[in-house]
N, C-alpha and C positions, 0 to 999 in steps of 0.2 A: 769514880772515874769520870772524867770530863773531856769533852772534845773541843779543842780550840783551834783557831785559824791564825797563822802568822801572816806577815806581810807578803810573802811569796806564794801564798795560797796553798800552803801545805798543811795538811791536817796533822795536828800533834795530839797525842793522848797524854793527859796529865792525870795521874792517879792521886785521888784525894783520900787521905787516911780516914778510916771508919770512925775514929775517935773524934775527928773534927765534925763530922756529920751529927754525931750524937750530941756534941756540945751545942751545936746550932739548934737542934730540935729541942733541947732543954731550955735554951734561952727563949725560943719562940713560945713555949708553953708558959714560961714565967711572965713574958710580956702580955700574953693573952689573958692571964690571970689578973694582971694589973689593969688591963684595958677594959675588962668586962664591967667593973663598977662604973667606969667613966662612960662607957657606951650606954649603960642603963640610965645614967643621969642625963645624957644627951637626948635619949629617947623620951624620957619624961619631960624634959624641958621643951622639946619640939612639940610634943602632944599638948602641953600647956599653952605654948605660943599659937598653935593651930586653933585651939579652943578660943583663945582671946581674939584671933582674927575672925573667927566665925561669929563671935558675940558682937564684934564691931560691924561686920559686913551685913549681917541679917537686917538690921533696921535701915541701913543705907539702901539695900536692894528693895526692901518693902516701900520705902519712900520713892525710889525711882520708878517702881511699878505703878504706884498711885499717880505719880506725875504723868507718866505715859498714858495711863488710862483716862485721866481727866483733861489733859491738855493736847497731847499729840494724837491719840486715837480718834477723837471727834473730827479733827482736821483730815486725817488720812481716810476716815470713813466717808466724809463728805466728798473728798476728792474721788474716791473709788465709785461712789454712787453716781456722781456727775459723769464720770467717764463711762460707766455702764449705761447711763441714760443716753449719752451721745452715740454710743456704739450699737444700741439696741435697734433691731430691724423693726420698723413699724409695719403693721399688717394693713393699716388703712392708708391708701395712697392719697397724697394731697390732690385736691381738685384743682384743675387748671381751667380757668374760665376763658382765657384769651382765645384758645382755638375755637370754642363754641361761638364766641362773639364774632370772630373773623368769618366763620361759616355763615352765620346769620346775616352779617353785613354784606357778604358776597351775594347771598340769595336776594337781599333787598335791592342791591345795585342791579343785579340781573333782571329782576322784575321791572324796575324802573326803565331799564334799557329796552326791554321787550315792549312796554307800553309806549315809549317814545317812538320806537320803530314802527309799530302799528299805526300810530297817529300820523307819522310822516308818510307812511304808505297810503293811508286813506286820503290825506291832503293831495298827494301826488296824483292819485287816481282821479280825484275830483277835478283837479286842475287839467288833467288830460281830457276828461269828458267835456269840460267847458270849452277847451280850445277846439275840440272836435265839433262841438255844436256851432261855434262861431265860424269855423272854416268849412264845416261840412265834411263830406267825404273827399277823397282824392279825385274822384271822377268829377264831382261838382266843382272842385277847384280848377280842374283843367277846362271845363266848359266855361266857367266864368272868365278864365284867362283868354280863351278864344273870343268870347263875346266882347271883352274889353279891347282886344287887339283889333277886332273888326270895326268897332266904333271909332277907334283912333284912326284907323286907316280910311274910313268913310268920311271923316271930317277933314281929312287932308285932301287938297285938290290935286 
């Protein structure tokens, strides 16, 4: 029995005779019997071809492996080693000398400035002492001015 659909979407049941099914089953068994030796031959041929491919590919893969080991691996290894060296965190900090030099230079300039300031202060103090000796005290200066004024006025008639 078979279920088929026609154009109008109606299901139709078609009854297939049992004898037809038996004939089809017998023909399939005969075809299977004829195909079995061909399938075995195809399997043997495929196995032989696969073995030939393995015989051919094994030396090629070995040669490729040696080529990679001798030519490419050292380059890649050197690259990775250099990269690791660049990325490695150094435990020793690089010494920087310019801040120490700047500090020492600043201290030297400050010491020179202090020495020059003291020298100028001493010179100024000495200059003031000398001017005070020549002029005397302020009272002496006033008295000298009065004396000079009297002399000038006494000379005048």
